[in-house]
C-alpha positions as CSV (number, residue, x, y, z in Angstrom):
1,M,96.3,88.2,-129.9
2,L,93.9,90.2,-127.9
3,T,95.5,91.4,-124.3
4,H,92.6,91.5,-121.5
5,M,92.6,95.2,-121.8
6,D,91.8,95.0,-125.7
7,E,88.9,92.6,-124.9
8,G,87.1,95.4,-123.0
9,T,87.5,98.1,-125.5
10,Q,87.5,96.1,-129.0
11,D,84.1,97.1,-130.8
12,I,82.1,93.8,-130.7
13,S,80.6,94.3,-134.2
14,A,84.4,94.1,-135.5
15,M,84.9,90.8,-133.5
16,S,84.8,87.6,-135.2
17,F,82.7,85.1,-133.5
18,E,85.5,83.3,-132.5
19,Q,87.4,86.7,-130.9
20,A,83.8,87.3,-128.9
21,L,83.7,83.7,-128.0
22,A,87.0,83.9,-126.4
23,A,86.4,87.4,-124.9
24,L,83.5,85.9,-123.5
25,E,85.1,83.2,-121.9
26,S,87.8,85.3,-120.9
27,I,85.3,87.3,-118.6
28,V,83.6,84.5,-117.2
29,Q,87.0,83.1,-115.9
30,Q,87.4,86.7,-114.6
31,L,84.2,86.6,-112.6
32,E,84.6,83.1,-111.6
33,R,87.8,84.1,-109.7
34,G,86.1,86.2,-107.8
35,D,88.7,88.8,-107.5
36,V,87.5,91.9,-109.4
37,P,86.4,94.8,-107.6
38,L,82.5,95.3,-107.6
39,D,82.6,98.2,-110.2
40,Q,84.8,96.2,-112.8
41,S,82.8,93.0,-112.0
42,I,79.5,95.0,-113.0
43,A,81.7,96.5,-115.9
44,L,82.9,93.2,-117.0
45,Y,79.0,91.7,-116.8
46,E,77.7,94.0,-118.9
47,R,80.3,93.5,-121.5
48,G,79.8,89.7,-121.1
49,E,76.0,90.1,-122.0
50,A,77.0,92.3,-124.8
51,L,79.5,89.6,-126.0
52,R,76.7,86.8,-125.5
53,A,73.7,88.6,-127.4
54,A,76.3,89.2,-130.6
55,C,77.4,85.5,-130.6
56,Q,73.9,84.3,-130.1
57,Q,72.9,86.7,-133.3
58,R,75.8,84.9,-135.1
59,L,74.6,81.9,-134.5
60,D,71.3,82.4,-135.3
61,A,72.2,83.9,-138.6
62,A,74.6,81.0,-139.5
63,Q,71.6,78.5,-138.3
64,A,69.1,80.4,-140.8
65,R,71.7,80.3,-143.4
66,I,72.2,76.6,-143.0
67,E,68.5,75.8,-142.8
68,R,68.1,77.6,-146.4
69,I,70.4,75.4,-148.4
70,V,68.6,74.0,-151.2
71,T,69.4,70.5,-152.1
72,A,68.7,68.2,-155.2
73,A,66.6,65.0,-155.0
74,D,70.2,63.2,-154.2
75,G,70.7,65.3,-151.3
76,R,73.5,67.2,-152.7
77,A,73.5,70.9,-152.1
78,T,72.6,72.8,-155.3
79,G,72.4,76.4,-153.9
80,T,70.7,78.6,-151.2
81,R,67.2,80.7,-151.4
82,P,66.9,84.1,-149.7
83,L,65.8,84.0,-146.0
84,D,62.8,85.9,-146.7
85,T,61.1,84.0,-149.0
86,E,58.7,80.9,-148.4
87,G,59.3,77.7,-149.9
């Protein structure tokens, strides 16, 4: 389990979606409490924005993969096709 210190220093690209989302939720809670010094609030906000962007990118990629699932006439998934092709 990550500590608050780990959440602020772990490389976002190495985090799973779930870890990034949990870290973002922790940051939001800290900022909402309003008991964080200004400099730390700014750093938390910047970290939160980076986490939000990473989560959004992963969600967008997942959505694109889902949209590319190929289905048979009976509706069963039969495979996928590359994202960079038309059709």
